[in-house]
C-alpha positions in Angstrom: 18.8 12.3 24.3 15.0 14.0 25.0 12.1 12.3 23.1 10.9 14.1 20.1 7.3 15.9 19.3 4.1 13.6 19.0 4.0 14.3 15.7 7.3 13.5 14.8 7.9 10.2 16.9 4.3 9.0 15.1 4.5 9.9 12.0 8.1 11.4 10.8 6.7 14.5 9.9 5.5 18.0 11.6 3.2 18.6 8.5 -0.1 19.4 10.2 -3.9 17.3 9.1 -6.8 19.3 9.8 -9.5 17.3 11.2 -12.3 16.1 8.9 -15.8 17.9 9.5 -18.6 15.5 10.5 -21.6 16.3 8.5 -25.1 15.0 9.5 -28.2 14.4 8.2 -30.3 11.8 10.3 -29.1 9.1 10.3 -26.2 9.6 7.4 -22.7 10.6 8.0 -20.2 12.1 6.0 -16.4 13.3 6.3 -15.8 16.6 4.6 -12.2 16.5 3.4 -10.2 18.9 1.2 -14.0 19.1 -0.3 -14.9 15.8 -0.8 -16.6 13.2 1.0 -14.9 9.9 2.9 -16.9 7.5 5.0 -20.8 7.6 4.1 -22.5 5.8 6.7 -25.9 5.5 7.4 -26.6 4.5 11.4 -22.7 3.6 11.9 -22.2 1.6 8.7 -20.3 2.3 6.0 -22.0 2.6 2.8 -19.3 4.2 0.5 -15.5 4.7 1.0 -15.9 8.0 -0.5 -17.1 9.8 -3.3 -14.5 12.5 -4.6 -14.6 15.1 -7.7 -11.2 14.7 -8.6 -8.4 16.4 -10.9 -5.6 14.8 -12.5 -2.3 15.5 -14.5 -1.2 13.6 -17.0 1.0 11.7 -15.3 -2.2 10.2 -12.9 -0.8 12.7 -10.0 -3.9 14.2 -8.4 -3.8 17.8 -7.6 -4.3 19.3 -4.0 -6.9 21.7 -5.0 -7.2 25.7 -4.0 -10.9 25.9 -2.0 -12.3 29.4 -1.3 -16.1 30.5 -1.0 -16.5 26.9 1.3 -19.9 27.2 2.9 -21.6 24.0 5.0 -25.0 23.7 6.8 -26.8 21.9 8.5 -30.4 22.3 10.0 -34.0 20.6 9.1 -32.1 17.3 8.5 -30.4 18.6 5.6 -26.6 19.1 5.2 -25.1 21.4 2.5 -21.7 21.9 0.8 -21.0 24.3 -1.6 -17.5 25.4 -2.3 -15.1 26.4 -5.4 -11.9 24.8 -6.7 -9.0 25.2 -8.8 -6.8 22.4 -9.6 -3.4 23.3 -12.1 -0.3 24.6 -11.9 -0.2 28.4 -13.0 -2.2 29.6 -16.1 -2.4 25.6 -16.7 -4.9 24.8 -14.6 -9.1 23.6 -14.1 -11.6 25.8 -12.3 -14.8 24.0 -10.4 -17.6 24.6 -8.1 -19.3 21.9 -6.2 -22.5 21.7 -4.4 -23.6 18.5 -1.8 -26.7 17.3 -0.1 -27.2 14.7 2.3 -30.8 14.1 3.3 -31.8 12.2 6.1 -34.4 10.2 3.8 -31.2 8.7 2.8 -30.7 10.0 -0.5 -26.4 12.3 -0.7 -26.6 14.3 -3.9 -22.9 15.3 -4.6 -22.7 17.8 -8.3 -19.3 19.0 -9.5 -19.2 21.4 -12.6 -15.7 22.5 -13.9 -14.3 24.6 -17.0 -10.7 25.9 -18.2 -10.1 29.1 -19.6 -7.1 27.9 -21.0 -8.0 24.9 -22.0 -6.5 21.8 -19.5 -4.4 18.3 -20.0 -6.1 15.9 -17.7 -5.6 11.8 -17.2 -8.6 12.0 -15.7 -11.0 14.7 -14.6 -14.7 14.1 -12.4 -16.3 11.6 -9.9 -14.2 8.7 -8.7 -16.5 6.4 -5.7 -15.3 4.0 -4.3 -17.1 0.4 -2.8 -15.5 -0.8 0.0 -14.6 -4.6 0.1 -15.3 -5.8 3.4 -18.1 -7.4 3.6 -19.1 -6.2 -0.2 -16.4 -8.5 -2.2 -17.9 -11.7 -4.0 -21.4 -10.2 -3.0 -24.4 -9.6 -5.6 -24.2 -6.3 -7.6 -26.8 -4.7 -10.1 -25.1 -3.2 -12.7 -27.2 -1.0 -14.8 -25.6 0.5 -18.6 -25.8 3.8 -20.0 -28.4 2.0 -22.3 -30.5 1.1 -19.4 -30.2 -2.5 -19.4 -30.2 -3.8 -16.2 -27.5 -6.9 -15.5 -26.6 -9.3 -12.1 -23.6 -9.3 -10.7 -21.0 -9.8 -9.0 -18.6 -7.6 -7.1 -14.9 -9.5 -8.2 -14.0 -11.9 -5.3 -10.2 -12.9 -6.7 -8.6 -9.7 -7.8 -9.8 -9.1 -11.6 -7.3 -7.6 -13.8 -8.6 -5.3 -15.9 -12.2 -3.8 -15.4 -14.7 -5.5 -14.2 -18.3 -3.5 -15.2 -17.9 -1.3 -17.6 -20.6 1.2 -19.7 -21.8 2.2 -16.3 -24.5 4.5 -15.3 -26.0 2.5 -12.0 -24.9 -0.2 -9.2 -27.3 -1.7 -6.6 -26.0 -3.4 -3.9 -26.5 -4.7 -0.1 -24.0 -3.8 2.9 -23.2 -6.3 5.4 -26.2 -5.5 7.5 -28.7 -5.7 4.6 -28.8 -1.8 3.4 -29.8 -1.7 -0.4 -27.6 1.2 -1.7 -27.6 2.6 -5.1 -25.6 5.0 -6.6 -26.3 6.6 -9.9 -24.2 8.6 -12.1 -24.7 11.0 -14.3 -22.5 13.1 -16.9 -20.3 10.2 -18.7 -19.4 6.9 -18.9 -18.3 5.7 -16.2 -16.4 1.6 -15.1 -15.1 0.7 -12.7 -11.8 -0.9 -11.7 -10.7 -3.6 -8.7 -7.8 -1.0 -6.5 -7.0 -4.2 -4.6 -4.8 -5.1 -7.6 -2.7 -1.4 -5.5 -3.9 -2.8 -2.2 -6.6 0.2 -2.3 -9.5 -1.3 0.2 -11.4 -0.6 -2.3 -13.1 -0.8 -5.8 -13.2 2.5 -7.6 -15.9 3.6 -10.2 -14.6 6.5 -12.0 -14.6 8.5 -15.2 -14.1 8.0 -18.3 -13.3 4.7 -20.0 -9.7 3.8 -20.0 -10.5 2.4 -23.8 -10.6 6.3 -24.5 -7.6 8.8 -25.6 -5.5 9.4 -22.9 -3.9 12.3 -21.4 -7.0 14.1 -23.0 -7.4 18.1 -23.3 -10.6 19.7 -22.0 -11.1 22.9 -24.3 -11.1 26.0 -23.3 -14.5 26.9 -22.4 -16.1 23.5 -22.6 -18.3 22.5 -19.5 -17.5 19.3 -18.1 -21.0 18.6 -15.4 -21.6 15.1 -13.7 -23.9 14.0 -10.8 -23.4 11.2 -8.0 -27.0 10.3 -6.5 -27.1 7.6 -3.4 -29.5 6.3 -2.4 -29.9 4.2 1.3 -33.0 2.3 2.1 -33.7 -0.1 5.4 -32.5 0.2 8.7 -29.1 -1.7 8.9 -27.2 -3.1 11.4 -26.5 -1.5 15.3 -23.8 0.6 16.0 -21.1 -1.1 17.1 -19.0 0.2 19.8 -15.6 -0.4 20.3 -14.1 -2.1 23.1 -10.9 -4.0 24.1 -9.5 -5.9 21.8 -8.7 -9.9 22.8 -5.8 -11.6 21.9 -5.7 -15.3 22.4 -3.5 -17.5 19.8 -5.7 -20.5 18.2 -5.2 -23.2 15.8 -2.1 -23.4 14.2 -1.3 -22.4 10.3 2.0 -22.5 8.4 5.3 -20.7 9.6 6.6 -17.3 9.7 8.6 -16.6 6.7 12.1 -15.5 6.2 12.0 -11.9 6.1 14.5 -9.4 3.7 15.5 -6.0 2.8 16.4 -4.4 0.0 19.5 -2.9 -1.2 20.2 -0.4 -4.2 23.7 0.9 -5.4 22.7 3.8 -3.7 22.5 3.0 -0.5 25.2 0.6 -0.5 28.3 3.2 1.3 26.1 4.2 3.9 24.4 0.5 4.4 28.6 -0.8 4.6 28.9 2.2 7.5 26.0 0.7 9.4 26.6 -3.6 9.1 27.0 -4.1 12.4 23.4 -2.8 13.2 22.0 -3.9 10.5 23.9 -7.3 11.8 21.4 -6.9 14.6 18.7 -7.0 12.8 19.0 -10.3 10.7 17.4 -10.0 7.8 17.5 -13.6 6.2 18.5 -12.4 2.6 18.9 -8.9 0.8 17.9 -8.2 -2.8 20.3 -6.7 -4.3 18.6 -4.2 -7.0 20.5 -3.7 -10.5 19.9 -2.1 -13.1 21.8 -0.9 -16.0 19.7 1.9 -17.3 20.9 3.8 -14.3 24.9 3.1 -14.4 24.6 0.0 -12.4 27.8 -1.8 -13.3 29.6 -5.0 -12.5 31.8 -2.9 -9.7 28.1 -1.4 -7.4 27.0 -5.0 -8.1 29.8 -6.2 -6.1 30.0 -3.3 -3.0 26.1 -4.7 -2.5 27.6 -8.0 -2.2 30.1 -7.0 0.2 27.6 -4.9 2.2 25.3 -8.3 2.3 28.1 -10.3 3.7 29.3 -8.0 6.4 25.7 -8.0 7.4 25.3 -11.9 7.0 22.7 -12.0 5.1 21.8 -14.1 1.9 22.1 -11.8 -1.6 19.3 -12.1 -3.9 20.1 -10.5 -7.3 17.4 -8.5 -8.6 18.5 -7.8 -12.4 16.5 -5.5 -14.9 16.9 -6.4 -18.5 17.7 -3.6 -21.1 17.6 -5.2 -24.2 14.4 -5.7 -25.9 15.1 -7.9 -28.4 15.0 -11.7 -28.0 18.8 -12.6 -28.5 19.9 -9.4 -26.9 18.2 -9.9 -23.9 19.3 -13.8 -23.8 22.7 -12.1 -24.1 22.5 -9.7 -21.3 21.7 -12.4 -19.1 25.0 -14.2 -20.3 26.9 -11.1 -19.3 25.2 -11.1 -16.1 25.9 -14.6 -15.2 30.0 -14.1 -16.5 30.0 -11.0 -14.0 28.7 -13.4 -11.2 31.1 -15.9 -12.0 33.6 -13.6 -11.7 32.6 -12.6 -8.2 31.7 -16.3 -7.2 28.4 -17.3 -8.1 26.9 -15.2 -5.0 23.3 -16.1 -5.7 21.2 -18.6 -4.5 18.4 -16.8 -6.1 18.1 -14.4 -8.9 14.9 -12.4 -10.2 15.1 -10.7 -13.3 12.4 -8.7 -15.3 12.2 -6.7 -18.6 12.5 -3.0 -18.3 8.9 -2.6 -20.0 7.8 -4.3 -17.7 8.4 -1.8 -15.0 5.9 0.8 -16.4 1.8 0.1 -16.4 0.0 -0.7 -19.5 -3.5 0.4 -18.7 -6.3 -2.0 -20.4 -6.9 -1.4 -24.0 -3.2 -0.8 -24.3 -0.6 -2.6 -26.7 1.9 -3.8 -24.7 5.8 -2.8 -24.7 8.0 -4.5 -27.0 9.7 -7.5 -24.9 11.4 -10.5 -24.8 9.7 -13.5 -24.8 9.0 -14.6 -21.3 9.7 -18.3 -21.6 13.4 -17.7 -23.6 14.5 -14.9 -21.1 13.4 -17.4 -17.4 15.0 -20.2 -20.1 18.3 -18.0 -20.7 18.6 -17.2 -17.0 18.7 -20.5 -16.0 21.4 -21.5 -18.1 23.3 -18.3 -17.1 22.7 -19.4 -13.4 22.7 -22.9 -13.4 23.0 -23.1 -9.6 20.3 -20.6 -8.6 16.6 -20.8 -8.3 14.9 -18.5 -10.9 12.3 -15.8 -10.2 11.0 -13.4 -12.2 6.9 -11.7 -12.1 7.2 -8.3 -11.7 10.0 -6.1 -9.8 6.9 -3.5 -9.9 3.8 -3.8 -8.7 0.6 -7.2 -8.1 -1.2 -5.1 -10.5 1.5 -5.7 -13.6 1.7 -9.6 -12.4 -1.9 -9.7 -12.7 -2.0 -8.1 -16.1 1.2 -9.3 -17.2 1.3 -13.0 -16.0 4.3 -15.4 -16.2 4.0 -18.4 -18.3 3.2 -21.5 -16.2 6.2 -24.2 -15.1 9.6 -21.2 -16.3 10.2 -20.1 -12.9 10.8 -21.5 -9.0 9.5 -18.4 -7.5 7.0 -15.7 -8.5 7.7 -12.1 -7.1 5.7 -9.1 -6.9 6.4 -5.3 -5.2 3.6 -3.0 -2.9 2.7 0.3 -2.3 0.1 1.8 0.3 0.1 5.2 -1.0 -0.1 4.5 -5.0 -3.7 6.5 -5.4 -4.4 8.5 -1.5 -1.2 9.5 0.6 -3.5 9.9 4.2 -2.3 7.9 6.7 -6.3 5.7 7.1 -5.8 5.4 3.5 -2.1 4.3 3.8 -3.0 1.7 6.8 -6.6 0.9 5.6 -4.8 -1.3 2.6 -4.1 -3.6 4.9 -7.9 -5.2 4.5 -7.0 -6.2 0.5 -3.4 -8.0 0.9 -5.9 -11.2 1.9 -7.6 -10.9 -1.6 -3.7 -9.9 -2.8 -1.8 -13.3 -1.1 -4.7 -15.2 -2.8 -5.0 -13.8 -6.1 -1.2 -14.1 -6.3 -1.4 -18.0 -5.1 -4.1 -18.3 -8.0 -1.5 -16.9 -10.2 1.6 -18.7 -9.1 0.0 -22.2 -9.8 1.4 -24.3 -6.7 4.9 -21.9 -7.7 6.5 -20.9 -4.4 5.4 -16.1 -4.4 7.3 -14.0 -2.4 6.7 -10.5 -2.1 8.9 -6.7 -1.5 10.9 -5.8 -1.0 8.1 -3.3 0.0 8.1 -0.2 1.4 5.4 3.1 2.2 6.6 4.8 0.0 8.0 3.8 -4.1 10.6 2.3 -5.6 9.7 3.5 -9.2 6.4 4.9 -10.4 5.4 2.8 -13.4 2.3 5.5 -14.0 5.2 8.6 -15.1 8.2 10.0 -15.1 9.6 9.1 -11.7 8.3 9.0 -7.9 7.9 12.0 -5.8 11.2 13.2 -3.8 9.2 14.9 -0.9 11.5 17.7 0.2 8.8 19.5 1.8 8.4 16.0 3.9 4.6 15.7 3.6 2.1 12.8 3.2 1.5 12.7 -0.3 0.6 10.1 -2.9 3.8 8.3 -5.2 6.7 9.3 -2.4 9.4 8.5 -2.5 10.5 9.5 0.7 8.0 9.2 3.0 7.9 10.6 6.6 6.2 7.4 7.9 9.2 5.4 7.0 10.5 7.1 10.2 7.9 6.7 12.8 5.8 4.1 14.7 2.7 4.7 12.0 5.2 2.5 9.4 6.5 -0.1 12.2 2.8 -0.7 13.2 2.0 -0.5 9.1 5.3 -3.3 8.8 4.0 -5.0 11.3 0.7 -5.5 9.7 2.2 -6.2 6.3 4.2 -8.7 7.8 1.5 -11.1 9.4 -1.7 -10.1 6.8 1.2 -11.5 3.8 2.9 -14.6 6.5 -1.2 -15.8 6.7 -1.7 -15.6 3.0 1.1 -17.5 2.2 4.3 -15.7 1.3 7.3 -17.6 1.4 9.6 -14.6 1.9 9.0 -11.4 2.7 11.2 -8.2 1.8 10.4 -5.0 3.7 11.8 -1.9 2.3 15.8 -1.0 2.5 18.6 -0.6 4.6 18.9 2.9 4.9 17.6 5.7 2.3 14.0 6.7 2.0 13.1 2.6 2.5 16.0 2.4 5.4 14.8 1.0 9.1 17.5 3.4 10.4 18.5 7.1 10.2 21.6 7.9 7.7 22.9 10.8 6.1 21.7 12.1 2.9 20.0 14.6 1.2 16.4 13.3 2.1 14.1 15.1 5.4 15.0 13.8 8.1 14.1 15.5 11.4 15.1 14.4 15.2 17.4 11.8 13.6 20.0 13.9 11.3 21.0 11.1 9.7 23.7 9.8 13.2 22.5 5.8 12.8 20.0 6.3 14.7 16.7 3.3 14.8 13.6 4.1 13.3 10.9 1.8 15.7 10.6 -0.3 12.4 14.0 -1.7 12.7 12.7 -3.0 16.3 9.5 -4.8 14.5 11.7 -7.0 11.6 14.2 -7.6 13.8 11.6 -9.7 16.0 9.9 -11.1 13.3 13.3 -12.2 11.7 13.9 -13.9 15.3 10.7 -15.8 14.8 11.9 -17.7 11.4 10.9 -20.8 11.3 7.9 -20.9 14.1 5.1 -22.4 13.3 2.2 -19.3 13.1 -0.9 -18.8 15.5 -4.3 -17.4 14.5 -5.1 -14.2 16.0 -8.4 -14.1 14.4 -8.1 -10.1 13.8 -9.5 -8.7 10.5 -7.4 -7.1 9.1 -10.2 -3.7 9.7 -9.2 -4.3 13.5 -7.6 -1.8 15.5 -5.0 -4.2 16.1 -2.6 -5.9 14.2 -0.9 -8.8 15.4 1.3 -11.7 14.3 1.5 -14.8 16.7 3.8 -18.0 16.5 4.4 -20.7 19.1 8.2 -21.0 19.4 10.1 -23.3 21.9 9.8 -21.8 24.8 5.9 -20.6 24.4 4.0 -18.2 22.4 5.5 -14.8 21.2 3.3 -12.0 19.5 4.4 -8.7 18.0 1.1 -6.4 18.2 0.7 -3.2 16.9 -2.3 -0.2 17.4 -2.9 0.7 13.6 -4.6 4.3 14.6 -3.6 7.3 16.6 -5.9 6.8 19.4 -5.6 4.3 22.2 -6.6 1.3 22.5 -6.5 -1.9 24.9 -5.4 -5.4 24.8 -6.4 -7.9 27.0 -4.9 -11.5 27.3 -5.9 -15.0 28.3 -3.6 -14.9 31.2 0.1 -14.6 32.7 2.5 -12.6 30.3 5.3 -10.6 30.0 5.4 -7.4 27.6 7.5 -4.5 26.5 6.2 -1.9 24.5 7.3 1.2 22.3 5.3 4.3 22.2 5.8 7.9 21.5 7.3 7.9 25.0 9.8 5.7 24.6 10.8 6.9 21.3 14.1 7.9 22.5 15.0 4.9 24.5 14.2 3.1 21.1 16.3 4.7 18.8 19.8 3.9 20.0 19.2 0.0 21.9 18.4 -2.8 18.9 17.4 -4.8 21.4 15.1 -2.3 23.4 12.6 -5.3 22.9 14.5 -7.8 24.6 13.5 -6.6 28.1 9.9 -7.4 29.0 7.7 -6.8 32.6 4.8 -8.7 33.8 1.7 -8.3 32.3 -0.5 -6.6 34.5 -3.6 -7.2 33.5 -4.0 -4.0 31.3 -2.2 -3.8 28.5 -2.8 -0.1 26.8 -1.9 1.0 23.8 -0.6 4.4 22.3 -1.5 5.4 18.8 0.4 3.2 16.2 2.4 1.7 19.4 3.8 -1.2 19.5 4.1 -4.5 21.8 5.7 -7.8 22.3 3.9 -10.1 23.9 5.6 -13.6 26.0 3.4 -16.2 27.2 4.7 -19.2 28.7 4.3 -22.6 27.6 
């Protein structure tokens, strides 16, 4: 079979993404994308991650605006941008004008002004400013409130569950390179949330305060007029020159945790069909999802259990509890215990979560009625006396951080993540790795000595805590809130998964579950209704299959520090085996990266050129070749490295 197009191999989609326009005014630079600014830099050092004028719907989805009358000029040490944007659906729309000016003296002014002819319902319309976290977390910041008061504070180190800074007019801080940066925000009252809650690599300052009602309505002819002014002072660090990435494993620390897969009833039939292939992946456990609201019953649970047994993996029971009354919830758990007994008590681990906790409760809102957590966990322990009892959140770390389980009631704390709650572009997805270490540290603090696990997690989202449902994405495009995201099938998905496992393994996770067996979060192609270009549901292996198979075989091996920060162009996991050191590494970007090693090694690499071969060879990475002193990884390529001794 011939190789797919490079786009399919890397991203799983032929969707074209326009290259960003780089704007420059002396040492000031920024990338213009969809009418907004990203990667605002001075002399090459990042100052802000983004400044955006956005329009959101009532479910927190961000509209992709129609942009017209775009004008860009760069002359005399100044760049200017003007455009007209239209966001919404049909007559329910919001029209706005943008003016941007960047000056070589370090001043950046971004104004957005808009209105609606018919009225417009929204959860947020206006500016969002993103501060990066790398070198900023835990560092000082000066807060200027709307009444003019100035307060000295710090950016959060451990992830703040709510809003660390409120009633904002301006923020001033220094970059790691020593630049003084002030962000003045006018036209509304701003506040900040710690976006690491959602694995975003940023602190987000936004309009309007969440304490105000939402969704809210912008009335006909009401004008929204806001301005962000950024001022930068100082020389900053010298621009970094990219070079080869040196991989030399160092100190030992921890062991490679067991890897699992998720399974939902809707995927049980296709997972059963490919159980022999999934067995070759070798997952340590499989998380069987059960939700009575979706019609899941004993028969669907039994069918999923058959899949786990066919694969030869340990089944975990992930049960949504529908009842909100304490007594009714305890009775529901008791019924689940009887069902499990009928199936032979197969579950060594049982995780439970009340259904209302699958939805987000924003700061300042009333928590929905749920059964008492301690009583629910005690009832679960009674219904499953031989099992390890887990809980926390089946939704995102965000909800775990905001609604923490009572101490001492669980044997395992769990949560999931997705890298595309707020943004769906490739760079934002991969940049979420920068937040993983803080999530791991925060989860460790929340668990208070109890082991914790993460997953099943994938690029796509299992559920939408912020709206009615995840997006089905029949157009096979990149967008936030996708259920079936195309990159799951591409090399980017494999590189992301490798980084995800490496980050959370280093952070102390005792188990990590990735995606699913088949379907939108799967590791191989199976018949279904979702787009599956090139593969066409024929059982071919996605690149992520090979990454998970390789790391699953390292379970229990002693991990070695690679010394690579999450912002590095390469993600890697290294382990000491009985025969030598094994490293799994991935290029986390689309451009080639060179790796150097400290000595003799054997390697195998999966990239776009060898995509078709790997799609039909479960043991693709078993065939190693001698390292010749130069290892160049193409975009999002994955490599296995073995060094004897």
